[in-house]
C-alpha positions in Angstrom: -23.6 7.9 -11.1 -21.2 5.0 -10.9 -20.5 5.2 -14.6 -19.8 8.9 -14.3 -17.3 8.2 -11.5 -15.5 5.6 -13.6 -15.4 7.9 -16.6 -14.0 10.7 -14.4 -11.2 8.5 -13.2 -10.4 7.3 -16.7 -10.4 10.9 -17.9 -7.9 11.9 -15.2 -5.5 9.1 -16.1 -5.8 10.0 -19.8 -5.0 13.7 -19.0 -2.0 12.6 -16.9 -0.7 10.4 -19.7 -1.2 13.2 -22.3 0.9 15.5 -20.1 3.7 12.9 -20.1 3.6 12.9 -23.9 2.0 9.4 -24.3 0.6 8.8 -27.8 -3.1 7.7 -28.0 -3.8 7.8 -24.2 -7.4 6.6 -24.7 -6.2 3.3 -26.3 -3.5 3.0 -23.6 -6.0 3.2 -20.8 -8.6 1.0 -22.5 -5.9 -1.7 -23.0 -5.4 -2.1 -19.3 -9.0 -1.9 -18.1 -10.2 -5.4 -18.8 -7.1 -7.4 -19.7 -5.6 -8.2 -16.3 -6.7 -10.4 -13.5 -5.3 -12.8 -10.9 -6.9 -16.1 -9.9 -6.6 -17.0 -6.2 -4.7 -20.2 -5.3 -6.6 -23.3 -4.2 -7.4 -22.9 -0.5 -9.0 -26.3 0.3 -5.4 -27.7 0.3 -3.5 -25.2 2.6 0.0 -26.6 2.0 2.2 -23.8 0.7 -0.8 -21.5 0.2 1.3 -18.5 1.2 4.1 -19.3 -1.2 1.6 -20.0 -4.0 -0.2 -16.7 -3.3 3.0 -14.7 -3.2 4.0 -16.3 -6.6 0.6 -15.3 -8.2 0.8 -11.8 -6.8 4.3 -11.3 -8.1 3.5 -12.7 -11.5 0.4 -10.4 -11.9 2.3 -7.3 -10.6 5.4 -7.9 -12.8 3.3 -8.6 -15.9 1.3 -5.4 -15.4 4.3 -3.2 -14.8 6.3 -4.8 -17.6 3.5 -4.1 -20.0 3.3 -0.5 -18.9 7.1 -0.1 -19.1 7.2 -1.7 -22.6 4.8 0.9 -23.9 6.6 3.8 -22.1 10.2 3.0 -22.6 11.5 6.5 -21.7 9.8 6.9 -18.4 11.5 6.7 -15.0 10.7 3.8 -12.7 8.9 6.1 -10.2 6.7 7.5 -13.0 6.0 3.9 -14.2 4.9 3.0 -10.6 2.6 6.1 -10.5 1.0 5.2 -13.9 0.6 1.5 -12.8 -1.2 2.5 -9.6 -3.4 5.0 -11.4 -4.4 2.4 -13.9 -5.0 -0.1 -11.1 -7.4 2.3 -9.4 -9.5 3.0 -12.6 -9.4 -0.7 -13.3 -10.8 -1.5 -9.9 -13.5 1.2 -10.3 -14.4 -0.2 -13.7 -14.6 -3.8 -12.3 -17.0 -2.8 -9.4 -19.1 -0.9 -11.9 -19.4 -4.0 -14.2 -20.3 -6.3 -11.3 -23.1 -3.9 -10.1 -24.3 -3.5 -13.7 -24.4 -7.3 -14.0 -26.7 -7.7 -11.0 -28.9 -4.8 -12.1 -29.4 -6.2 -15.6 -29.8 -9.7 -14.2 -32.6 -8.3 -11.9 -34.3 -6.7 -14.8 -33.9 -9.7 -17.1 -35.6 -12.1 -14.7 -37.9 -9.4 -13.0 -36.2 -10.2 -9.7 -37.5 -7.4 -7.5 -35.7 -8.8 -4.4 -32.3 -8.5 -6.1 -33.0 -5.0 -7.4 -34.2 -3.9 -3.9 -31.0 -5.2 -2.3 -29.0 -3.4 -5.0 -30.9 -0.1 -4.4 -30.2 -0.4 -0.6 -26.4 -0.8 -0.9 -25.8 1.5 -3.9 -25.7 4.8 -1.9 -23.0 3.5 0.4 -21.0 2.0 -2.5 -21.1 5.3 -4.4 -19.8 7.2 -1.3 -17.0 4.6 -0.8 -15.9 4.7 -4.4 -15.8 8.5 -4.8 -12.5 9.0 -2.9 -10.8 6.6 -5.2 -11.3 9.1 -8.1 -9.7 11.8 -5.9 -6.8 9.4 -5.1 -5.8 9.5 -8.8 -5.0 13.2 -8.4 -2.6 12.5 -5.5 -0.9 9.6 -7.2 -0.4 11.5 -10.5 0.9 14.6 -8.7 3.2 12.6 -6.4 1.5 13.8 -3.2 1.7 11.6 -0.1 -1.6 10.0 0.8 -3.0 8.7 4.1 -1.5 5.3 3.5 2.0 7.0 3.3 2.2 7.6 7.1 4.4 4.5 7.6 7.0 5.6 5.0 6.8 9.1 6.4 7.7 7.9 9.9 10.5 5.9 8.4 11.7 9.1 6.6 11.7 11.0 9.9 14.0 8.3 11.3 16.5 8.2 8.4 16.4 11.7 7.0 18.8 11.9 4.0 20.9 8.9 5.1 22.0 6.5 2.4 19.4 4.1 1.1 20.3 0.7 -0.3 17.8 -1.3 -2.4 17.5 -4.6 -0.6 14.4 -6.0 -2.4 12.4 -4.9 -5.3 11.1 -1.3 -4.7 12.2 -1.6 -1.1 15.1 0.2 0.6 16.9 0.0 3.9 19.0 2.6 5.8 21.1 2.3 8.9 21.1 5.0 11.6 22.4 5.2 15.2 19.9 6.2 17.9 21.6 6.7 21.3 24.0 3.8 20.7 21.4 1.4 19.1 22.0 0.1 15.6 18.7 0.9 13.9 17.8 -0.4 10.4 14.9 1.2 8.8 13.0 -0.4 5.9 10.5 1.4 3.6 9.2 1.3 0.1 11.4 3.1 -2.4 10.0 6.5 -3.1 8.9 8.9 -4.4 7.0 6.6 -6.8 3.7 5.0 -5.7 4.6 1.5 -4.4 4.4 -0.4 -1.2 7.5 -2.5 -1.9 8.2 -5.9 -0.3 8.8 -5.2 3.4 8.5 -8.8 4.6 11.0 -10.1 2.1 13.3 -7.2 2.7 13.2 -8.0 6.4 14.0 -11.6 5.8 17.0 -10.7 3.7 18.3 -8.1 6.2 18.0 -10.6 9.1 19.9 -13.2 7.1 22.7 -10.7 6.7 22.6 -9.9 10.4 22.6 -13.7 11.2 19.4 -13.2 13.2 21.1 -10.9 15.7 18.0 -8.7 16.1 16.7 -7.5 19.5 13.5 -5.8 18.4 11.3 -5.3 15.3 8.9 -2.4 15.1 6.2 -2.0 12.3 4.5 1.3 11.6 1.4 1.5 9.4 -2.0 3.1 8.8 -5.0 1.3 10.4 -8.7 1.6 9.7 -10.5 3.5 12.5 -13.9 2.6 13.8 -16.7 5.1 13.3 -16.6 7.5 16.3 -12.8 7.2 16.7 -10.5 10.2 16.1 -8.5 10.5 12.9 -4.8 10.5 13.6 -5.0 8.6 16.9 -1.8 6.7 17.5 -2.0 3.3 19.2 0.6 0.7 20.1 0.3 -3.0 20.2 2.1 -6.3 19.4 2.3 -8.0 16.1 2.9 -7.1 12.5 1.1 -3.9 11.4 0.6 -4.5 7.7 -2.5 -5.0 5.5 -1.2 -7.2 2.7 -3.1 -10.4 1.6 -0.7 -12.5 3.7 2.8 -13.2 2.1 4.6 -10.1 3.5 2.9 -10.2 6.9 3.7 -13.9 7.5 7.3 -13.3 6.5 7.6 -10.6 9.2 6.0 -12.9 11.8 8.2 -15.9 10.8 11.4 -13.7 11.1 10.3 -12.4 14.5 9.7 -16.0 15.8 12.9 -17.4 14.3 15.1 -14.7 15.8 13.1 -14.5 19.1 12.7 -10.7 18.6 9.7 -8.9 20.2 7.4 -7.6 17.5 5.9 -4.1 18.2 3.2 -2.4 16.1 2.5 1.3 16.0 -0.6 2.4 14.1 -2.1 5.7 13.0 -5.9 5.5 12.7 -7.9 6.8 9.8 -10.9 6.1 7.6 -10.7 4.2 4.4 -11.4 7.4 2.6 -8.6 9.2 4.4 -6.2 6.4 3.6 -6.3 7.1 -0.2 -6.8 10.9 -0.1 -3.9 13.4 0.0 -2.4 13.5 3.5 -4.3 15.8 5.8 -2.8 18.1 8.4 -4.1 16.0 11.2 -2.4 12.9 9.8 0.8 14.7 9.2 0.8 15.7 12.8 0.0 12.1 13.8 3.2 11.1 11.9 5.2 13.2 14.4 3.5 11.5 17.3 4.1 8.0 15.8 7.8 9.0 15.3 8.1 10.0 18.9 6.4 6.7 20.0 8.9 4.7 18.0 11.8 6.6 19.5 10.3 5.9 23.0 10.1 2.2 22.3 13.7 2.1 21.0 15.0 4.0 24.0 12.9 2.3 26.7 12.8 -1.3 25.5 16.3 -1.8 24.1 19.8 -0.9 25.4 22.9 0.6 23.8 24.5 -2.0 21.5 21.2 -3.6 20.5 20.0 -4.0 16.9 16.6 -2.8 16.1 14.6 -3.0 12.8 11.9 -0.5 12.0 9.5 -1.1 9.1 7.6 1.9 7.7 4.7 0.0 5.9 2.6 1.7 3.3 2.6 3.6 0.0 5.7 5.7 -0.6 4.1 8.1 -3.1 5.8 11.5 -2.6 8.1 10.1 0.1 11.8 9.8 -0.7 
């Protein structure tokens, strides 16, 4: 079943590449399945671990996208991002399949019934969790917003068609006026599939503003607990962002340096809903989150204040 899921995902990416006119899509996909990995930095010595981690993530991401772009020289950057994310999905599926196959064959090789029993118990859940990733490829290749796009969608509601300036790689900022408040909105650059660099974008923006910031608001998708309602909007304090660490710590450091209160607005969903095409319930939740952000701006800041709103998440299908 897992092998069939992996093959289905690969077939979808091949079909997408064929429609784009890519020669030998089978070879193209195979080339990227096993040839890319990133090694975590040493963590027993914590000095500069965030900086080292950011460097490794950037290196891996740039190498991957550069290799894709080199083989598809006539494609737009947004299409390159969609292809890169689609390849990342099938690569992740393929990696999980190989690891599980490794333990299965290991259990058989040494007749380790305990290992095989553990594998048999967890496999049904793993299959259910991996199935949505195959469906996610359809959304990415068609340029349809997914559940994780709720942050950029709320940002879009704030800025509309206002001018966007690229402040950091794959990340844009716009300035709008909300009842006398100077509001800067940061989001990943759409409509390609990317999450951008929101933390670094915030750091650059604050430097331009000479740290004159009165409030920072982050908006993102959040994993709901079983029994909680999809689309529930909650509000708290802190940086609402699910990256490995570099972007989140950048947001926190900026907030502390500038003495700016850090608000978080989240939209709850399951891990499956986060990668599937945006549902009606989540689209309605975006409007609620948008109203909540406006309420924070109007009630906790005063005219003349400077506010920064960060719409965190994947910008696929969101300009």
